[in-house]
C-alpha positions as CSV (number, residue, x, y, z in Angstrom):
1,M,-38.8,-29.4,-30.2
2,T,-37.5,-26.2,-28.7
3,K,-36.1,-25.9,-25.2
4,V,-38.5,-27.2,-22.5
5,I,-39.7,-24.5,-20.1
6,A,-42.4,-24.7,-17.4
7,S,-44.1,-22.4,-15.0
8,K,-45.1,-25.2,-12.8
9,P,-44.4,-29.0,-12.8
10,Y,-46.9,-31.5,-11.3
11,Y,-46.9,-35.2,-10.8
12,I,-50.1,-37.1,-11.7
13,K,-51.2,-40.6,-11.1
14,L,-53.1,-41.9,-14.1
15,G,-55.8,-43.8,-12.3
16,M,-55.9,-45.9,-9.2
17,G,-53.1,-48.4,-9.5
18,G,-52.2,-47.0,-12.8
19,E,-55.4,-48.3,-14.6
20,W,-55.3,-45.5,-17.2
21,E,-51.5,-45.4,-17.7
22,A,-51.3,-47.5,-20.9
23,K,-54.1,-45.8,-22.6
24,C,-53.2,-42.2,-21.7
25,L,-49.5,-42.8,-22.7
26,M,-50.5,-44.3,-26.0
27,E,-53.1,-41.6,-26.8
28,G,-51.3,-38.7,-25.4
29,T,-54.0,-37.7,-22.9
30,L,-54.4,-37.0,-19.2
31,R,-57.2,-38.6,-17.2
32,F,-58.6,-37.5,-13.9
33,D,-61.5,-38.5,-11.6
34,Y,-63.1,-36.5,-8.8
35,H,-66.4,-37.0,-10.6
36,Q,-68.4,-36.0,-7.6
37,T,-68.0,-32.3,-8.5
38,S,-67.6,-32.6,-12.2
39,S,-70.4,-30.1,-13.1
40,E,-69.3,-27.5,-10.7
41,A,-65.6,-27.7,-11.8
42,L,-66.5,-27.5,-15.4
43,R,-68.5,-24.2,-14.6
44,G,-65.5,-22.9,-12.7
45,D,-67.7,-22.7,-9.5
46,W,-64.8,-23.3,-7.1
47,Q,-66.8,-22.1,-4.1
48,A,-69.4,-24.9,-4.8
49,V,-66.5,-27.4,-5.3
50,S,-64.9,-26.3,-2.0
51,N,-68.3,-26.5,-0.1
52,F,-68.9,-30.0,-1.3
53,W,-65.5,-31.4,-0.4
54,R,-65.6,-29.8,3.1
55,E,-68.8,-31.5,3.9
56,F,-67.8,-34.7,2.2
57,R,-64.4,-35.0,3.9
58,N,-65.4,-33.3,7.2
59,D,-61.8,-32.2,7.3
60,K,-60.8,-28.8,6.2
61,G,-57.3,-29.7,5.4
62,A,-58.2,-32.7,3.3
63,A,-60.9,-30.8,1.5
64,T,-58.4,-28.1,0.6
65,R,-56.0,-30.6,-0.8
66,D,-58.8,-32.1,-2.9
67,V,-59.9,-28.7,-4.3
68,N,-56.2,-27.8,-5.1
69,Q,-55.7,-31.0,-7.1
70,I,-59.0,-30.4,-9.1
71,R,-58.1,-26.8,-9.9
72,I,-54.6,-27.8,-11.1
73,F,-56.1,-30.3,-13.5
74,F,-58.7,-27.9,-14.8
75,E,-56.7,-24.7,-14.9
76,A,-53.1,-25.8,-15.9
77,D,-52.0,-24.2,-19.1
78,E,-49.5,-25.1,-21.8
79,T,-46.6,-23.8,-19.7
80,T,-47.3,-26.5,-17.1
81,I,-45.6,-29.8,-17.2
82,F,-47.2,-33.0,-16.0
83,I,-45.0,-36.0,-15.2
84,T,-45.8,-39.6,-14.3
85,F,-43.8,-42.8,-13.9
86,A,-44.5,-46.0,-15.7
87,R,-42.5,-48.9,-17.1
88,G,-39.3,-47.8,-15.4
89,L,-39.4,-44.4,-17.2
90,L,-40.3,-40.8,-16.4
91,H,-43.0,-39.6,-18.8
92,W,-43.8,-35.9,-19.3
93,C,-46.2,-33.7,-21.2
94,H,-47.7,-30.3,-21.6
95,P,-51.5,-30.1,-21.3
96,K,-53.4,-28.5,-24.1
97,G,-57.0,-27.2,-24.5
98,S,-59.8,-27.5,-22.0
99,V,-61.2,-30.3,-19.9
100,E,-63.4,-32.8,-21.6
101,P,-66.1,-34.6,-19.6
102,L,-66.3,-38.3,-20.2
103,P,-69.6,-40.4,-20.0
104,D,-68.4,-41.8,-16.7
105,R,-68.0,-38.3,-15.4
106,T,-64.3,-38.6,-15.2
107,H,-62.2,-36.0,-17.1
108,L,-59.8,-35.9,-20.0
109,R,-57.3,-33.4,-21.3
110,R,-55.3,-33.5,-24.5
111,T,-51.6,-32.9,-24.6
112,E,-49.2,-30.9,-26.8
113,N,-47.3,-33.5,-28.8
114,G,-48.3,-36.4,-26.5
115,W,-46.2,-37.9,-23.7
116,H,-42.5,-38.1,-23.9
117,S,-40.1,-40.6,-22.1
118,T,-36.9,-39.1,-23.4
119,S,-35.0,-35.8,-23.1
120,L,-34.9,-33.4,-26.0
121,G,-31.7,-35.1,-27.1
122,G,-33.4,-38.5,-27.1
123,T,-31.9,-39.8,-23.8
124,P,-34.3,-42.3,-22.2
125,L,-35.5,-40.9,-18.8
126,T,-34.9,-44.2,-16.9
127,T,-35.7,-44.0,-13.2
128,D,-32.3,-45.5,-12.2
129,R,-30.7,-42.3,-13.5
130,L,-33.0,-39.9,-11.8
131,S,-32.5,-38.2,-8.4
132,G,-34.4,-39.3,-5.3
133,H,-35.6,-35.7,-4.9
134,L,-37.6,-36.2,-8.0
135,L,-38.6,-39.9,-7.6
136,K,-40.1,-39.3,-4.1
137,V,-43.2,-37.7,-5.6
138,Q,-44.4,-41.3,-6.3
139,M,-45.0,-41.7,-2.6
140,F,-47.7,-39.0,-2.8
141,Q,-51.0,-40.5,-1.6
142,G,-53.3,-38.3,-3.7
143,T,-53.6,-37.8,-7.5
144,I,-51.7,-34.5,-8.3
145,C,-48.9,-32.8,-6.4
146,E,-46.4,-30.1,-7.2
147,V,-42.9,-31.2,-8.1
148,K,-40.4,-29.3,-6.0
149,A,-37.3,-30.2,-8.1
150,L,-38.2,-28.0,-11.0
151,D,-34.6,-26.9,-11.8
152,Y,-33.4,-30.5,-11.7
153,L,-36.3,-31.6,-13.9
154,L,-35.7,-29.0,-16.6
155,H,-32.0,-29.7,-16.7
156,K,-32.8,-33.4,-17.3
157,L,-35.3,-32.7,-20.0
158,N,-33.0,-30.2,-21.8
159,D,-29.9,-32.4,-21.5
160,E,-28.2,-29.8,-19.3
161,L,-26.0,-30.4,-16.4
162,L,-26.5,-28.8,-13.0
163,P,-23.5,-26.6,-12.2
164,E,-22.4,-29.0,-9.4
165,V,-22.5,-32.0,-11.8
166,A,-20.6,-30.1,-14.5
167,A,-17.9,-29.3,-12.0
168,A,-17.7,-32.9,-10.8
169,E,-17.5,-34.2,-14.4
170,E,-14.6,-31.7,-15.1
171,A,-12.8,-32.9,-12.0
172,E,-13.3,-36.6,-13.1
173,S,-12.1,-35.8,-16.6
174,A,-8.9,-34.3,-15.1
175,L,-8.4,-37.4,-12.9
176,L,-8.9,-39.8,-15.8
177,N,-6.3,-37.9,-17.9
178,A,-3.9,-38.0,-14.9
179,N,-4.4,-41.8,-14.5
180,T,-3.6,-42.3,-18.2
181,R,-0.3,-40.4,-17.8
182,L,0.5,-42.2,-14.5
183,M,0.1,-45.6,-16.1
184,Q,2.7,-44.8,-18.6
185,L,5.2,-44.3,-15.7
186,L,4.7,-47.8,-14.4
187,T,7.1,-50.7,-15.0
188,W,5.7,-53.4,-17.1
189,Q,5.5,-55.6,-14.0
190,D,3.5,-52.9,-12.1
191,F,1.2,-52.3,-15.0
192,E,0.5,-56.0,-15.3
193,L,-0.2,-56.1,-11.5
194,L,-2.5,-53.1,-11.9
195,V,-4.5,-54.8,-14.7
196,D,-4.7,-58.0,-12.5
197,L,-6.2,-55.8,-9.7
198,V,-8.7,-54.2,-11.9
199,F,-10.1,-57.4,-13.2
200,S,-10.2,-58.9,-9.7
201,A,-12.3,-55.9,-8.6
202,S,-14.6,-56.5,-11.6
203,G,-15.5,-60.1,-10.5
204,W,-13.0,-62.0,-12.6
205,R,-10.8,-64.5,-10.6
206,R,-7.2,-65.1,-11.6
207,I,-6.4,-68.8,-12.0
208,G,-3.2,-68.6,-13.9
209,V,0.2,-67.2,-12.8
210,V,0.7,-63.5,-13.7
211,G,3.8,-63.3,-15.8
212,K,5.7,-65.6,-18.1
213,A,4.6,-69.1,-16.9
214,Q,3.0,-69.5,-20.4
215,K,4.2,-68.2,-23.6
216,T,1.1,-66.2,-24.5
217,V,-1.0,-65.8,-21.4
218,D,-0.2,-63.0,-19.1
219,I,-3.3,-63.4,-16.9
220,E,-5.6,-66.3,-17.0
221,L,-9.1,-65.6,-15.6
222,V,-12.4,-67.3,-14.8
223,L,-15.8,-65.6,-14.2
224,P,-17.2,-67.5,-11.3
225,T,-20.8,-66.6,-12.0
226,T,-20.8,-68.1,-15.5
227,G,-17.6,-70.2,-15.6
228,E,-16.3,-68.2,-18.6
229,R,-12.6,-68.5,-19.2
230,A,-10.5,-65.7,-20.6
231,F,-7.0,-64.4,-20.8
232,V,-5.6,-60.9,-20.7
233,Q,-2.7,-59.9,-22.8
234,V,-1.0,-56.9,-21.1
235,K,1.3,-54.7,-23.2
236,S,2.9,-51.5,-22.1
237,E,3.2,-50.4,-25.7
238,A,1.1,-51.9,-28.5
239,N,0.3,-51.4,-32.2
240,N,-1.8,-53.1,-34.9
241,A,0.8,-55.7,-35.6
242,S,1.0,-56.9,-32.0
243,L,-2.8,-57.1,-31.8
244,A,-2.9,-59.1,-35.0
245,D,-0.3,-61.5,-33.7
246,Y,-2.2,-62.1,-30.5
247,K,-5.5,-62.5,-32.3
248,A,-3.9,-65.3,-34.3
249,R,-2.7,-67.0,-31.2
250,F,-6.1,-66.6,-29.6
251,A,-7.7,-68.4,-32.5
252,E,-5.5,-71.4,-31.7
253,M,-6.6,-71.5,-28.0
254,P,-10.0,-73.2,-27.8
255,N,-9.8,-73.3,-23.9
256,Y,-10.6,-69.6,-23.8
257,G,-13.8,-67.9,-24.7
258,R,-12.5,-64.3,-24.7
259,M,-9.3,-62.4,-24.9
260,F,-8.7,-58.9,-23.4
261,F,-5.9,-56.9,-25.0
262,V,-4.7,-54.2,-22.6
263,W,-2.1,-51.5,-23.2
264,H,-1.3,-47.9,-22.0
265,T,0.9,-46.5,-24.9
266,G,0.4,-46.6,-28.6
267,E,-2.3,-46.5,-31.3
268,V,-4.3,-49.6,-32.0
269,T,-7.3,-49.9,-34.2
270,D,-9.6,-53.0,-34.5
271,D,-11.3,-54.1,-37.7
272,G,-13.9,-55.9,-35.7
273,S,-13.0,-59.3,-37.2
274,S,-12.9,-61.1,-33.8
275,A,-16.1,-60.8,-31.8
276,N,-14.5,-62.3,-28.6
277,V,-11.6,-59.9,-28.5
278,T,-12.0,-56.9,-26.3
279,L,-9.6,-54.0,-26.7
280,I,-8.9,-52.0,-23.5
281,D,-7.1,-48.8,-24.6
282,P,-5.5,-46.3,-22.3
283,K,-8.7,-44.3,-21.9
284,L,-10.7,-47.3,-21.0
285,S,-8.0,-48.6,-18.7
286,S,-8.0,-45.3,-16.9
287,R,-11.8,-45.5,-16.4
288,M,-11.5,-49.0,-15.1
289,V,-8.8,-48.0,-12.7
290,L,-11.1,-45.2,-11.4
291,D,-14.1,-47.4,-11.1
292,A,-12.2,-50.1,-9.3
293,G,-11.0,-47.5,-6.7
294,L,-7.4,-48.0,-7.6
295,S,-6.4,-44.3,-8.4
296,S,-4.8,-43.9,-5.0
297,W,-2.8,-47.2,-5.5
298,L,-1.6,-45.9,-8.9
299,R,-0.5,-42.6,-7.5
300,E,1.4,-44.3,-4.7
301,K,3.2,-46.7,-7.1
302,V,4.8,-43.9,-9.1
303,S,5.3,-41.3,-6.4
């Protein structure tokens, strides 16, 4: 599929309470009611449509909104995008062809290539990763309304970053790289303390003494929500030999369900032979420091 473009984006509710959602999404169709003026709309007699709804509503503003929604459904062309929300996803499509009246006097439109719930690159359009500016259209009380966040929507569908987001990601990347370099300036004691703080911020609770109280364990942890026990082996410098050594030791420690192997300098590769061993390399360590809000602590330690 080529780049998504649109002259106008609209949000549509597929039936009251979403009664048509499953069928429309499966068949790649749009469904619309307003059966009271079906014949007039099909003829394109918008004056008759307007006259009916003014009398029916006895409210000029409400009648105007009704007519606008009907015209959008009937006149939208292939450059229009319709979106809807269902099953925790944003779904989008381009309408195609003319309106088809159904036996119950509701209306159906075909779509070009059906409904989509991913971006062009295949990223699922989950609602938890969408802006509130886009999601707020779900509060609309009618059936069809214009989506104001057109630029944002098109960037999402085309896997493009808004300039502001691109700038933020560039700044974040620079900070992550800086964190990696700063960790390499820490003493082994301070690096071990940093790792302890990171895991504490992640919900793990330290139950063992940090340091050399036991021959192998640097940090002994428990996850209160599940009772899972783990230990963290912290190394300033590491290689495949040191990883293999601690994997062998871990295999002889039945009291622990997981081992974390953390280091800030050196190249380590994992053959995947131990499912309960998690490697935390310098890049991942840097990300965890940032997510735990410890970047300032790290800078102050080495300054």
